[in-house]
N, C-alpha and C positions, 0 to 999 in steps of 0.2 A: 789394159794389156791382157788381162785374164780372158776377156771375151775374144780378143784376137787369137789367143792360143786355142780356144775352143773352136773358133771358125775354121782355123787352118788344120788342126790335128785331129779334131773329133768330127766336126761337120764336113770338113774337106770341101769347102764351098768353091775353091778354085782348083780342085784336083791335087795333083802332085806338084809341089813347089820345086822349081828348077833354079831360080835366080832371084836375087833381091838387091836393091840399092838403098843405102841409107846415109844421110849426111846431117851433121850438126855443126853449123858454123855460127860464130858470134863475133862481130867486129869489135875488138877491144884495143885497137891500135892506139887509141888516145890515152890509154892507161899508162902510168909510169912503169919503169922496169922494176920498181919495188913492189908492184902489185902482186897479189897472191898468184894470179894466173900466169905471171911471167917469172916467178921466183922459184928456182929449182929446189930450194930448201923447204918450200911450202908445197911441193908437189905440183908445181906449175907446168904448163904446156898443154897443147891441144889434146893429146892422147888421154892424159889422166883427168883433165877437167871436163872435156866434152866427148872424147872418143869412146869412153866407157858406155855411153848411151847407145850409139849404133852397134857396138859390140854386143851389148846385152840384148838388144832387140833382135839382132841376127841369130843369137842362140835360141831365143824364144821361137823364132820363125823356122829356122833351118833344122834345128835339132828337136827342141820341144821338151828336153829333159834337162835336169840340173845336177850339179855335184858329181858324185861317183857314177851316176847312171848316164851322164852326158858323154858325148864323143869329144875327142880332141881334134879339131880340124887342122889341116895343113894351112900355114899362114905365110903370106908374102906381104911386104910393106915397104913404104918409103916415106921419108920425112923431109921437110925443109926446116932448118934450124936457124933461129934468130936469137942472138945472145946465147943463153945457156939452156934454152928449152926449144921444143918443137913448136913451130908456128903453125904448121899444118901437117896432117898425116893422112895417108891413103893406105887402105888395108884390103886384102883379099883373103877371105876365109873359105876354104874348100873342104866340104864334107864329101870326099870322094866315094865313100861307101853308100851314101844316100843320093849321089849324082846331083848335088846342088851346091851352089856357092853364093857368097855375099860379097858385094863391092861396097866398102864402107869408107867414110872420110870424115874429117873434123878440121876446123880451121879457127884460128883466133883473129883472122884478117878479114873474112867476108861472112856476112850473115846469110843463113840458108833461106831458101824459098819456103813458103808455108807448107807446100807439099814436099815433105822431106824424106819419104820412104815409098818405094814401089816394090811390090812382091808379085812375081810372075809364076803362074802355075799352068798346068796342062789344060785347064778348063776356064781360066779367067785371070784377072788382075785385081789386086787390092792395093790401094794407096792410103797412106796415113798423112794427115795434115794437122797443123796446129801452130802456135807461135814459136815452138821449138821442139826438138826431139825429146826433150825432157817433159814435155806436156802435150802429148797427142790428144786431139779433141774430135777428129773426124775420121771415121773408117769408111772408105768408099769401095764397094765391091762391084766389079763388072764381069759377068760371065759371058764368054765369047758367043755362045749360042743365043743368048737373050738380048745382049747389046743394051741393057738398061742398067743404070746405076742404082745400087742399093746403098743409100747414104745413112750412116748412123752417127749421131752427134752425142758426144759425152763432154759436158761442160762442168767444171768445178772451179771454185774460187782459188786464188793464190797460184803459186808455182807448182804445187803438187808435192813438194818435198815433205810436207807434214804426213803424207802417207807412210813414209819410212819411220818417222818418229812414233806414229800411232801403232804401227806394227810391232816395234820394239817394246813400247809400253805395255801392249797387250800380252806379248810373250812373257815379259817379266811378271806381270800380274798372274799369269797362268803357270808360273814356275818353270818355264822352258828356258833352256840355255842357248837355243838357236832357232832361227825362223824356218818354217817348213817350206816357204816359197823360195827363199834364197838361203840355203843352209851354208855352214862354214865351208864345206867342201866346194861349193860353187864359187864362193868368194876367193878361195885359194886358186881354183882353176882359172878364173878370169884374171887374177893377178899374175899368174904365170904366163898367160897369153900376152898380157900387156908388157911384161918383162921381155918376152921374146921380140915383140914389135919394137920396143925401145932399143934393144940390142941391134936389130937390123938397121934402125935409123940412126944410131950413133949418139943417142941421148943418154948421159950418165948422171946419176944422182950420187950424193955423198956415200951412201951405203954400197954403191957399186965399186968404189975405189979401194 
């Protein structure tokens, strides 16, 4: 994802970004209601379990900055609720000052296609592919004038979650109290965005009551 940030914000391979789509769906309908992903006491629901990935990716693409330096986009959203959690969520994040927006979604009912993200710019398109939004493996760049795909493959073992663990371990070893890539201010900012999305959708957790 660091290379994607460079391609868009430094190299500007597709010019000025105007719009993006990103989806993360995983069919877990066969799991019981006691499952973590369906239990509100354990932070269940499509938004918190899956939606954080499209939301994070959209910030990387549309804004490019984190924490106190990042913008707070206008947000619109809708949810379908099954039981006590959101089964699916659709979100629009609008960075009006930058003239760009993201259309994002997550679902516990349907599994996403391998090409889960599309980024549209003034000079081309970038698509992201992989087994899921949490594990992007292919960046495909198509510039309008050239009409040729520049495909870059990034393969790594496992689900990729060990990157977070390694980053935390390295920061602790270096005596740091927060991560430079995702500082505390960014975690708080994204949490507030998700709280707003939940409020619009009508999903409440015990701390909201």
